[in-house]
C-alpha positions in Angstrom: -122.5 60.0 15.3 -121.9 63.8 15.1 -123.9 66.1 12.9 -120.9 66.7 10.6 -120.7 62.9 10.1 -124.3 62.8 9.0 -123.8 65.8 6.7 -120.7 64.1 5.2 -122.5 60.8 4.6 -125.4 62.7 3.0 -123.0 64.6 0.8 -121.3 61.4 -0.3 -124.7 60.1 -1.3 -125.5 63.2 -3.3 -127.5 65.3 -0.8 -125.5 68.5 -0.3 -125.7 71.2 2.3 -127.1 73.5 -0.5 -129.9 71.0 -1.1 -130.7 71.0 2.7 -130.6 74.8 2.9 -132.8 75.2 -0.1 -135.3 72.7 1.3 -135.3 73.9 5.0 -133.5 70.8 6.2 -136.1 68.5 4.7 -135.5 65.7 2.2 -138.3 64.5 0.0 -138.7 60.9 1.1 -139.7 59.6 -2.3 -137.6 62.0 -4.3 -134.8 61.0 -6.6 -132.1 62.4 -4.2 -133.3 60.4 -1.3 -133.8 57.2 -3.3 -130.3 57.6 -4.8 -128.9 58.2 -1.3 -130.5 55.0 0.0 -128.9 53.0 -2.8 -125.5 54.6 -1.9 -125.9 54.1 1.8 -127.2 50.6 1.9 -125.4 49.5 -1.2 -128.6 47.9 -2.7 -131.4 49.0 -5.0 -133.6 51.4 -3.1 -136.5 50.7 -5.4 -136.5 46.9 -4.7 -135.9 45.9 -1.1 -136.6 42.2 -1.6 -132.9 41.4 -1.3 -132.5 43.6 1.8 -131.5 42.0 5.1 -132.7 43.1 8.6 -129.3 44.7 9.0 -129.8 46.8 5.9 -133.2 48.0 7.2 -131.7 48.6 10.7 -128.8 50.6 9.2 -131.1 52.9 7.3 -133.5 53.3 10.2 -130.7 54.2 12.6 -129.4 56.8 10.2 -132.8 58.3 9.8 -133.2 58.6 13.6 -129.8 60.3 13.7 -130.9 62.7 11.0 -134.0 63.6 13.1 -131.8 64.2 16.1 -130.0 66.9 14.1 -133.3 68.4 12.7 -133.0 66.9 9.2 -136.4 65.7 8.3 -138.0 63.5 5.6 -141.3 64.7 4.1 
């Protein structure tokens, strides 16, 4: 996945390039923006992962690792 793909997916989930610039490429891991993004990306409630599958967790974990590769961090 290319960096622009990551940025596009984040934007679709509500985390814009302006947000990243204002926060020095760091997303607050428990913040509303991140939690809303998780719900968008996984398609399930980010506040209640009881119904999540291993594939859901793997999908999110892989995306986070890709973010880190492009110097987008979670705090």
